N, C-alpha and C positions, 0 to 999 in steps of 0.2 A: 512434375508432381513431387518427386523426390527431394528437391530442393526447398519445396514450400511446405512440406509435411515432414517436420522433423520428428525424431522418436520421442520426445516429449509429449506429442500428440497422438501416441499410440500408432496402431498399424491402420492405414488408410484404406486397406483391402484385407477382408476377414480371411480371404484365401492365402494371406502371407503369414498368418498366426504360426508360431513355432510348435504349439501344441492345440490341436483343435479338441476342446472341450467346451461344456457350457460355462463353467468358471472363467475359462480364457476369453472366451467371446464377449460374456458380459463385463469382465474387467476392462477390455479394450473399449467396449461401448461406452462405459462410464468415464474413462479417461477423457474420451473424445467430447461426451456431453459437458464435463466440468471445464474442459477448455473452448467451449463453443464451437467446436467442430462436429456439428451436429449431422453431417452426412459422411457415410462411410459406405466403400463399394463392397459387394461380393462379386466379383467378375464385372459383368456389365448391369448389375442390379444394384440400386442405391437403397440403403438403409437410412432413414429420415427419423430423427428424433425430436419431438416438438419440443422447442426450447423455453416457450412460455414468456418470452420476451422479444423486443425488436433487436436484431442481430444486423449489422452492416454486411449483410452478404448480397444484396440485390441492387438494383437500379441500373443505370445507362453504362457507368464504367465497368461494372461486373458483368455485364451483358456483352460488351466488347472483349473483355477478358477470356471469355469461353467462345466466342463467336469464330466457327472455323476450325476450332481446335480438335485434337483426337482426344478421345475420352481419358487417356492416362497422362495428358500433358498438363492438366491443371488438378487441383485438389478435387475431392468428389463434391459435386454439386448436383442440384436439379436440372440446372443449365446445360450441364454436360451430356446427361441422358437426353434431354430434348433437342439438343444440338445432334447428338448421334442418332437419334430417329429421324431428324430432319435430313440430315446428310445422307442416311440409307434410302430415304424416299425419293431424295432429289437425283443423286448420282446414279442409284441402280434402278429408278423407277419401280421401286417395290413399295407396297401398301405396309405401313408400321403401326404399331399400336403402343401406348404407355398405360400400363395397368397400375393404378395406385389403390393400395389395399391396406387396412389397419382398423382397430377399432375407433369407436367413437371418441373424438378428443384427440387422437394421434397427430392430426395435422393434415388429413387427406384434401380437404377442401382447399386449403392454403397452397398446398403443393401443386394441384391443379390448376390454380389462379396463376401461379408463378411460370409454371409451364406454358400456359396460353398466353401470358405477357411475353415470355421469351420468344415464342414463336412470331407473335404479331411483330415484335422489335426487328427481328432479322430478316423479315421478308419485306418485299416491295421496296428494293432500294431506289427505283425510280419515282416514288412517291405518286403512283397513279391514283386518280381520285376514286374511281370504281373500287380498286384493291383496299384503300384506305377506308372506304364505306363498309367493304365485307368485314375488315379486321374490327373496326369499331363495333359493327353489329353483334359479332361474336361475343367480344367481351362484355357488351352491355347485357347480352342475354344472361350472363352469369348472376348479376344482381337480381333480376326478376325471378329467377328459378330459386334463388336464396331465399327471397322474402316469402314465396308460397311453399317452399319445399323443406326450409330449415326451422328448426326451434332450439330454444333453451333446454340443455338437459342436465342432470346432474354431473354429467362428465364433460360437458362442452356446451359454451354459450352460443355456439353458431354450428349445430349439430345437422348434417344433412339426414333428413328423415325419408330419403329415397336414393335409390341407385341411379347414376347417371352415366350414359355412354355417348360421347360426342365424336362424330366423324369430321374431320375438317378437309375439305377438298381442295386441291392444288392443280395448278396449271403446269404445263411442260417447264416454265421458267420457275418453279418453285413458289409463286404468289398464290394465296388463299383465293379461292373464286366461291366458296360457300361451305354449308355443312349441315348436319342433321343430328338431332339429339333423340336418344331413347331412355325413356325412365323406367324404372323397376320398382314395384311393391313400395308405393307411398303409404307411409304409417297413417292411415286415414282414422283409425281408432283415437289418435292424439286429439282429433277435432272436439271429440266429446268427454275425454277423460285424460288427465295427466297423473303422472306419479306425483309424490309430495317433492317440492322443490324444482319442479320443471315448468315450462310455459306451453302454450298452444303454439300454433305456427305463427312466425313472426309476422304475417302479413295483417293478422286482426289487431295486434297492438299498434302496428304502424298506422293503420287506419283510424284508430281512436285518438291517437297521439298527433298524428300529423294531418289529418284531415282538417279543411277549412270548417268554420261553424256552421257555413251555409250547406256544405256537403253532408255533415252530420246531421243537420235539422232535416234535410231532404231525406235521409235515410232513417229517420226517428231514432238517432242514436245519440248516447251520452258519451262525454270523453272519458270518463272512469270506467275502465275495464273490469272495477269489481263488481259493476252492476250486473254483468253476465255470467250465467252458469257456466258457459264453456271457456271463461278466461279470467274469472275471479280467483281460482287456485292458482295462477300463474302469477298473481300481483305479490305475492310473498317471496318469490324467487328472484334473488339479486341477479342482475345481468349489467355487463358493461356496455351494451349496445344502445346507441341514441335513436328510438324509433321514430322520433320527429324528422330527424336529419334523413333517415334512410326511406322513410316515406316520399320525401322529394327527390331523392336519387332514383327510385323506383319509378316513379311518376315521368321523370326526365329520360329513363331507360325505354320504358314503354314508347313515349313520344319519338325517341329516336329510332325504335324498331317499326314505326308506323302503325302503332295501334291507334284507332280512331277515338275520338271523345266518346262516341256511343259504346265502343267496346271497353274502354276504361271504366266510364260509368257502370256498365254491365257487371264488370269484376267486383266492383265494390259493392253493387247491390246483392250478389251473392254472397259476399262476406257478412253484409248486414242481416241477410236472411238466415244464416246461420246462427248468429248471434240471437236473433229474435226466436228461433226455434228452441235455443236452449233455455229461454225464459217461459216458454210455452208449457203450461201445466194442465193437468186434466183431473176432473172429478169423476166420481161413478154414480151411476143410476141404474140400480139392478146389476146386470152382468155387463152392461154396456159404458162405454167411456163418454166423458163431455169434456169439452174445452172449457177452462176455467176463466181464461181472460180473453173475451171477445175483442176488446179493443187491440189487443197485440195480434190477433189473425187478422183483422182488417189491414193493420200496417204490413204484415206480411204478403198480403194480397197485392197492396198497393206497390211495394218493392219489387216484388216478381211480376206484376203487371198481370195478374190474374184475377178472376173472380172471387171475392170472399167465400161465397157458398161452396164453389170448387175447392177451395183450400180447407175448409170445415170437413166437407165430405171426404176428401181424400185422407185426411188424419184421423176420421173416425171410422171409416168403413173401407171395406175391400170388396173389389167387384171381381166376381169368378164366372167363368164361364163353363158349362156343364157338358157333358159329353154329347147331349143332343142338341146342341146349340142354344140353350136357354142361358140367360145371364142372370145371375143371383148377386144379391147385394147383403154382404155380411157385416155386421156392426163388431168393431173392435171391442175387446176387453181392455181393461185399465192397462194390463201389462203389453197387451199387443200395440196399444197406442203408443205407449212409450218406446217400445222396440221399433215401431214405424217411423217414429220421429226421429230417433237417433240413427236409424239406417239411412234417413232421408239427408239428414245432416252430413254423415260421413260421404254419402254418395254425392252429393252435390258438390262437395269439396274437391273429391276425386275427379269428378267430370270437368271442374273448373281448371284443376292443375293440368290435366291432360288436353284440355282445349287450349290452355296457354302454351303448352309445349308444342302442340301442333300449329299453333299460330306463329310461334317463333321460328318453327320449321318452314313455314311457307315463305317467311322473310328471308332466311339464311339460305334457302335451297339454291343448288347451282341452276342458273338461269341461262339459255342460250347457248348450251354447250353442245358442240359438234366436234368428235374426235378427228375427222378429216381436216378440220381447220385448225383447232387448238391443240391437238397433240393428246397423248395419253392423260388421263385423269387420275391422279395418285391421292392417296388419303393417309393421313395420321388420325389415328384413334386415340381418345384418352379416356379411360373408364375410371370413374371415382365412385367406388361402390363400399358399401358398408362392410365393416369387418366382423371377424368371428365375435358372438354375443354369448356370454354366460352371465345371467342375473341371478338374483335370489329366486324369482319366480320367472320361469321362461315358457312363453305361450306359443301361440300359432306363428307370430310375427318372426320370433327368435328361431324357430323351426325352419321356416322359408330362408332366413338369412344365412344361418349355419349350412344349410343345403346349397346354398349359392356359393358359400366359401370352400366347400368340399369340391364342387365342380371346378373351381378357379385355381384350387390347389392342385387338383390332378392334372388341369391343363399346364400349371405352371411347372411341375416337375417334369411333365411329357416334353414340353417345348424346350426346356432347359437340356435335357437329356438329348432331344432330338438336335438341338444347335450344336451341343458338343460333338456329338456323332458326326454330324455333317462336316463340322470342321476338320475332324480327324480322318474323315474319308477325303476330303478336298486335298487335304496335306500329305496323305499316303502313310499316315500313322496307324499302327495297328490299335482298334478299339477294344477296349477292356470291359467286361459286363461289371456294372454298378448295381449293387444291392440297395434297395431303397425300399420304403413302406409304399404300397400301391394302395391308395384310398379307394379304388374302384368298388371294392367291396362295400363301402359305406356308402358310396353314390347310388349303388345297385339296391342297397337296404331302403333308400328313399324313394327312388325313381322307377324301379323296374316294374314293367307292366304286369299287371295281376298280381303281383307278389309283394311289391314295394308299399310303404307306409302311405304314400299319396294315393296309390291304388285303392288300398284298404280303405281310406279316408273317404275317396268318391263314391265308393260303394256303400258306405254308411249314409252318404247324404242322398243317395238316391234310392235307398230302400223304403218301400212305402211302409207307413206307419211311424210310430214315435221310436226313433233311435237316440238313445242317450250317450253321453261322452264315456259313462262306465261301459257301457256296450261295445264301445270301440276299443276300449283299452283290452276288453276280453278278446276280442277278436284278433287283434294284434299279438296278444300273447299266444293264440292258438297257432297262428300262421308264421310268427316270427320268432318264437320260444326257443330255437335250435340256434338263432343266427349269434355268432360270437360277439357282434357290436349291439345288440339288443337285449334290454332286461328291464324287469317291472318288479314290484314289491311280491307279485304272486310268484314270479320265478326265481326271485331271491329274497326269501322271506327275512334273512339278516340285514339286508339293507334298511334300515329303520329311518332313514333321512326321505324314505319315499312312502307315500300312503296307498293303501290298497284301492285299486280301480280309479286312481286320480293320477298317478304319475307313471311316465315310463322314460326309460333311458337310454341314450344313444353314446356309445363310444366312439367320438369324433377323432379324427387325427389329431386335433388340438387338445383332446381331453374329453374328459365324461360330462355331459350336459342332461340334466334332469328336466323334462317337460312336464308341466301342469296341462293336462287334458281338457280341463274346464273351458268352453268355449271354442274348441277346435272345430267341431262340426258346423257351428253357427258362423264362424269367420270363414270357414271353407265355402258354405254355400253362399255367403254373401248376399243374402234374399234382399231385394227390394222390390216392394209390391209394384206392379204395373201401373197401378193407379197414378203413383208419383212421377212416373214417366210420362204418362199422358198429360198430367197437370203441367209439367214444365214444356211440354212440347206444345200446347195451346196456349202458351204465354205470348203475348203482344210483342214481347221483347224479342227481336229476331236472334240475339247473341244467345239466349237461353233456349231460344227454340232450337237452335243449330247444336247445342250440348246434348239435346236427346231425341236424335233422329228414330229411335226405335219407338217412340210415343206416337208414331203415326199409325202403327198398326192398330187394327181393329180388335175389341175384346175378343171375339169368337175366333179369331184368327190363330190357327194351329203354329206353333212354333218348337225349334228343336229345344231341348233343355238346355239351359246356359252352360258353358263350362263353369267349373268350379274355380276359385281363386289358386288353389294349389296346382291345378293342372295349367292354368295359364302362365302360372309363374314358372313351373317346369318347361314349358315350351318356350317361354321367353329366355329361360336360361341356357337351353339347348341350342337355341338361335344364336345367343351370344357367344357361345363357345365356338360354335361353327365359323361365326364372323371372325373370332380372334385367332383361329387355327390359321387361317388363310393369310395372316399377318405376320411379319416379322415383331416379335413381342421385346417390349423393355419394361422393367418393372421398377416401382417404388415402393418399398414395404415401410410403412409409418409405425412409429412406436410411442406410446404414450409414458414418460418417465415416471409419472406419478398422479395421483388423483386429486392433489392439492392445487394444481396448476401453478407450481413453484419452479421458478427458473434455476434453483440450486439443489433440490432434493432429487436424489435417484432412488427409487424403490427397487431394490434387487429382486425380491420376489416378483412384484408385478411385471418387471421386464422380463424377466425369465418365463413367466407364463406366455407373454406375447411372442418371444423369441420360438418358444416351442410351437404354438398354433400357426405361426407365419410359416413354420418350416424352414428357418433360416440355416439352422445348423445342418440340415439335409441338403440344402442348397450348396453350402460351403463343400461338403462331401462330395456331391456330384462334380463340382468344379475342380476339386483336389483329386478326384478319384484317378486320374491319369496323369496329367501335368498341370501343376498349379500356375505357371506363367507361360506365356506363349507371346512372341513378338516378331513382326516381319524382319528378314536379315538387315535390310537397309536402315531401318531404325534402332536394332539392336547393335549394328555395327557402328552408326553415328553417337551412340551413348558410350559405348564402351572400347572403342579402338585405342584410346589413350592406355589401356593397361597392357597392351601387347606391342612389342618392338616391331613386328611385322606388319602392322596396321596403323601406325602412327608416323606421321600425321595422315598419310593416305597409302593405301596398300596397292601392290603391283599384280595382285592376282586375278585371275581371269572373271571370276565373280565374286560377289558380295558372300553368296553362301561359304565360299571357301576360306574368305578372310574370317568370317564368323567362326568356322571350325578351327583355324590357327588360334584363335583367342581361348577357345575352349580347350584345345590341347595344351596350350602354354599353361593353364591353370589346373590341368588334370581332372577335369569335370566330364571326362567322356562316358562315364557310366551314368550319368545323372540327367543326360539330355537324349533328345532325338531331333533328327532334321527332316524337316518337312519339305515340300516344295518350294514353298515362298516364306516359311516361319520357322524359327527355332523354337522347341518346347523344352522347358524347364522342370523337371520332376518336383523338386522340393525347393522351399523358400530359402533354405540355408545357401544353397548355390548363388542365387540372385544375391542375398544380403553380403557375401564375400566379394562379389563383383562390385557392388556398390561401395564397400569399404575400401577397395583398393582404388576404385575411382576417385573417391573423395580424398584419399591419400596424394594421388597425382595431380590432383587439381591445383593446389596452391603454387607448385613449380610451373605447371602449364599457363596459369593465369600470370606468373611474373615474367615468364619469358614472352608470351604474347604483348603484355603490357610494355615491356622494354622495347620490343620490335616496333609495335604500334606508336609508342609515345615517341621514338626517334623518328618514324616515317612523317608524323603529325608534325613534329617540330621542324624537320627539313621543308615540308610543303609550306607551314606556315611563315617560314623566314623567307623562301621565295616570293611568296605571296606578298608579305609585307614590302619587301624591296621593290616588286612591281606597283605596289600601291602608291608608296611614297613618290617613285618617279612619275606615275600618272598624276599625282595630286599636285606635284610641283608644276609639271607643264600646265594642268588644268587650271591652277590657281592664277599663274601668270596670264594665261588666256582670257579668264574671267576678270581679272582686274584691268586689264586693256580695254577690253571691250566696254566696261562699266565706265570708264573715264572717257572714251570716245563717245559714248551715249550721252553722258554729261554734258559735252562740249556741244555736241550736235543740238541737244534740246535748248540749252540756254545760251546760244551765242547772240540771240536777238532781243534779249529780255529788256535792254536798256530802252528800245524803242517801243515797248509795249505799253499799253495803257495801266495795266496793273502790275507793271514791273516783274512779270513772271509767276504772279501767284496762281494762275491756272495752268501752268505747266505741271505736268504728272512726273515725279521722279522715278526713276527706273529702279527696280528692285536689286540692291546691292548684294554681292557674294557674302557669304557669312564672315569671311576675314575682313571685309572693308565695311561692317555695320558700324564700329565705332567712327571711323571715317566719315562715313556716311551722315551719322548724326552730327558731327562737328561742321561737315560742310552745310547741312541744312541750318545750323545755328548762325553761321556766317551769312548764309544768304537772307537769313530773316533780318538780321542786323543791316546787312547792306539795303535791302529793299525798305526797311524802316527809315533809314537815314535819307531815302530817296524821297520818302513821301512827306517825312517832317521838314525837309528843306522846303516845300512847297506851301506849308502852313503859315498863315499869318501870326505873328508873335501874340496878337491880341486873342487868338482862338486856343491858345496853348493851355490856360488855366482850365478852360472847359474841357478839353482833351484829357487833361490829367485826371480831372475829376470822374469823367465819365470811366476811364480805365480803372480808377479805385473802384468805382461801383461796380463794375463787371468783376474784378477781382473778389469783391466782398460776397456777392451775390453767388456766385459759382453756378449759375445756371438755374438756382433754386427759385427764382422770379422771372417770369417771361416778360411782364408789362412794367417797365420802370423808366419809360421817357426817354430812351437813348436816341431816339429818331428827331426830337425837336431841339431847339436852341435853349441852353440854361442860361436865364438872366440873373440868377441868383437873388439879387434884392428887389423883390417884386412890389414891397410896399412903397418903394420910390419910384415906380414905373407909373406913369399917367395912364398907360394903358390897363394895368391890373389894379391901380388904386387911384381912380380920378379924383374921387371926392374928398378924399383924406390924405393925398400925398403930401402936401404942404406941412399938415399937423405932424405927420410922421417924421418928416425931414427936419423939423425944429425939433421934436422929442429925440430924434437920433443925434443930431448936432450936440444937443446938450449932454446926453449919455458921453459921447466921444470926448468932450471937454472934461468930463466929471472922471470916467474911467480910463481916458488915455488908451483905448484900443486902436488898433492901426486900419484894419479892414472889416468889412462886412462880408461874411461868408454866405449868409442866407437870411431871408425875410419872408413872412407870409402871414395870412389869416388862418386861424385854426379854430377848431371846435375842441376843448378841453373838458375833462372830468378829474374831480378830486376826490379825495378819500372820504368826503361827506356826501358822495354820489351827487354833486351838484355839477350841471353842465353849464358852461359860459362861452361867450365867442371872445377869443383873444387873438392876440398876434404873438409870433416867436421872431426874435432878432438874435442871430448867431452871428458873433463876431470872432476874431483870431483868439480871443481871450475869455469870453463870456457867452452864456446863453441867457437871454432877457425873455421874460414873459410879460407883455406889454397889454395893457386895457385899451382898445380903440376907442370905446365910449368914454374915456376920459383923457384924450388927446394923446393917447399912447403912453399913458403914465405906466411907469416901470412897477410891476406887482412882485416880480421876484428875478433875483440875479444868481446865476449858478455858474461858478468857474468851470470852464471846459475840463480842467484837470480832474474834476469830480466825476466827470461822465464816464462811464466804464464800458458802455455798450448801447447797442440800438437793437429792437426787436421789431420786425414788420411781417406782414402775412405774404403768402405765395399768390395773392389773387389781384383784383385791380383797385381795391379799396387803397385810401390814403391814411391808413392807420400807421401811427409810429410812435414808439415807445422808447424814452431816454432812460436808460438806467444808470442809477447814480451810487456812489461808494456808500451813501447813507441810507440804502435801501428804501428811499422815497422816490419813486420813479415818477417822471412826466408823461402822462398819457394824453396824446392829442390827435387830431384828425385833421390833416391839412385840407383847407377850402379851396374851391376853384375847379374849373373843369379839366385842367392839365393835370397829367401825373407827374408828380414832384417827388415822390418817395426817394426815387433813386438819386435825384439831385442832392437831397439833404444827406444820405448815405455816402455819395461821392465825395462831397465837398468836406464833410467830416473825416473821412477815411482818409482822403489825400492831406487834409491838414494834421491828423494825427500820425500818419507815417512821416510827413515832413519833421515832425518834432519828436520822432521816436517814442510815441506813445501807444500804449496797446487800445484797441478798439474792436469789441467782439459784435459782429453783425449776426442776429438769428434769424431765420426765414422759418416761419412755422404757424400754424394754425389748429387750434386757438393758441393766443400768445399770452404767456404768464409776465405777471410783474409784481412788484412790492410798493405798499403805500404805507409809509411809517412802519416798516416791518412786517406788514400783514399780506399775506399772499393773496392775490387776485387773478382771475383768468378772464380775458376779453376775447368774447366771441365777435365774429362778423357775419350778419345775416342781410340777404340782398332782398329788397323790396321793391317791386315795381312802381309803387304809389309814392315813395319816399322820394322826396325833391333835394332836400339838404341832409347832410349825414348828422347822425345825432346819436348819443349815448344813453342807455337805459340799464337800470340796474337790474341784475338777475340773481339767482341763488349763490353762484360761485363768484360773482364778480360784475362784468357789465357786458353788455351787448352792443355793437355798433350797427346801426341800421343804416345800410347803404343803398343808394339807387340801383336798381337792377336793370335799368335801360341800357 
């Protein structure tokens, strides 16, 4: 870690600060924040500062960087703490837990995600399917809980509004087998009201933005969240979350976890019910309340699958059983109806959230576990819980949250002290008492039976008659007035920031907090009329019915008074502390650097306040009270042995402990260290810094010496290896060459007698050194084989062969059908077979032209269908000689209509199909467009004879194969398309918008 964390980044461990003051602590924290070193140790505690930006500190490579490493081998990181907890669990079969704390917006939720991802990444190296399924399920459960338990607040866009403790179970191999989630104190009041700039829970907005039109229509919902009383205030709050995309992620996660379609539908029906309840209004008739919008009442009944009359009756009346067993029905007043509606909305959301948690627990529970078969089952717990809260107005929720933090702080200090003391005892070091603030007095102020605030609050809730919040303050003043950590305006008249009978103040370990008592009694009672429970239990929907099991009880059935919210929370906190006490703890303390969510702003006072209430300075003092640094002898020796002549490079002493003592004695640090059984303990950081300084000074010489020796060794080894390689290569090349030549001789010794002169013989693969030789051999073989074939060809067939070769070179495989298989007769108009009726007329006309133009030979002749620039189609004939291209008119005894010297022909264009279209391109941009007539495919013949002729005279001829074909007529661009028609007997041209279309028979 020391090499990777230089002095410019401050101290990587607060224990090593030269002077332990709040100023030095915050200065070091600030330096590391500004350098993007967001993690710092306090011994084995990680202090994490929210960077408010993406930093390259995570991912697969970073996980490998920390996997299996000791805590101090790498720079501070969440991965290091997660790995330490995992190793302790796996090596010592000891249950561990990671406690993540800090205020809203400090990065607790993200920290828990990274820890979960790390544990998932390093487990199951064998990639067992069942283990991968468990890991995927545990990770997927996070996004569901975030959707239904997180909300946008003024401090955080994704603030957890509940506490979460997750146990991850592992088998003896260290692979996850399941888990269990406990949730604490969901902020259900957020369902009905939010502070300015904040939103309701994410789930409502995800449903409205991501739900399909059919889903929303079935739930009688509109997409605009501002249409609903419980969500409209949140529409003004800017947030960076994508509710529509998150809805799909949550839906996918629920499907992966095995939620049925019926269950998923029921979940969103509950959300729709809550939204409709918010829009439900009441009128008054005398002293009783009436529902204003009956249509909305029917929609609520349909969504909850209950009777409309039952919903109306439950909202407007309360059924009460008398002592004599009689049942009376009491109509609600306007205020009671509103209270009942809001209490129902909060309760149904809380029931939904708890049901989702239990449903996830059922999926991730360890199944089929038998200790005799599977070995000991160990656990890693991850606690992500709300931090200490001090707002402008602090109510019942803040009271419970701060009580929770008092309990955790007490546990934190006790466990840290216990760990320190246990290590000192193991190593045989004398333990020195550490003075620290014991906040047990504050915990007792809140939770002590019969005397604490919770007990006083419960008494007020159970007292018969109307007990007001004012009376509660008076009672607390009377019973707690002498407590050093409790005060009120009545007890301290000069404290004018408190009002009489409205506020009381507790001096927490983190600072003083003033609580507004208004609503304490109602929130603690957490009353919900039994009629609502019976209504939900009688729903036809089995999921809703399952959420309200107590609705089954009869109206007249006598039950115990339900426990209050504070008592339930106290019990859950006590159970949580008991659970954590039996585990080896690791801590992540999260700090929020500023309220503006800026990646560069470090608010000094804001951070000072958090450092104080997280007890970080106290943590450092406890760690430094005895010895600031401790290390096993073998690791200490490995790091500092080069600073002593008796231990470098290897010592000859009986034990590593004696070698370490020699290092300390040589430097004169005897008075600043203590020797344990397996570790050395160093009292002050200065001793460690001096050792590090001398080590750093020795390193360049050691590195140079090692480089010299190692480079010489490598050079000699490389030289021997190269000599051996060249010897082997020489012999191997000789062998491969001989083997190749022998194989050539074996395969080709009888090719003269073969019918194909060795064409079918497969050439052996040559060695790399003979590749050029192999190519020359193949070239010579092809020349020899061609010579053998040519010797057997009659001289009269050679012109046709040359023309076909020229055509093949021109097409280059771009046209498959070009008549290569048939015999090319060239002058088809003089053939009695092809032109029986007009052959004599053609011969006469051709002889006349020959006398006139004095050409030597006819290259090609045939009847064609041509089209000109006036879009006129005619039957013509073409005659191609060694000098000219003639266009003849068969109807006029093959009268010459046009003469075109071949030197003016620049190229040919044909299509890649079976049609006989051919375009002669000329230098004057006045192309000749024709289609050869007849059943034979003669396009290849025209291309071949012209290409061969132009090659013999060293003239260029460009052959294009494309579809459609472009041409020029008197400089005007035209496009020629080819279209197949089954009914077409003879090819013909037709004008189109861009040029012409050749209709060709599709048979």
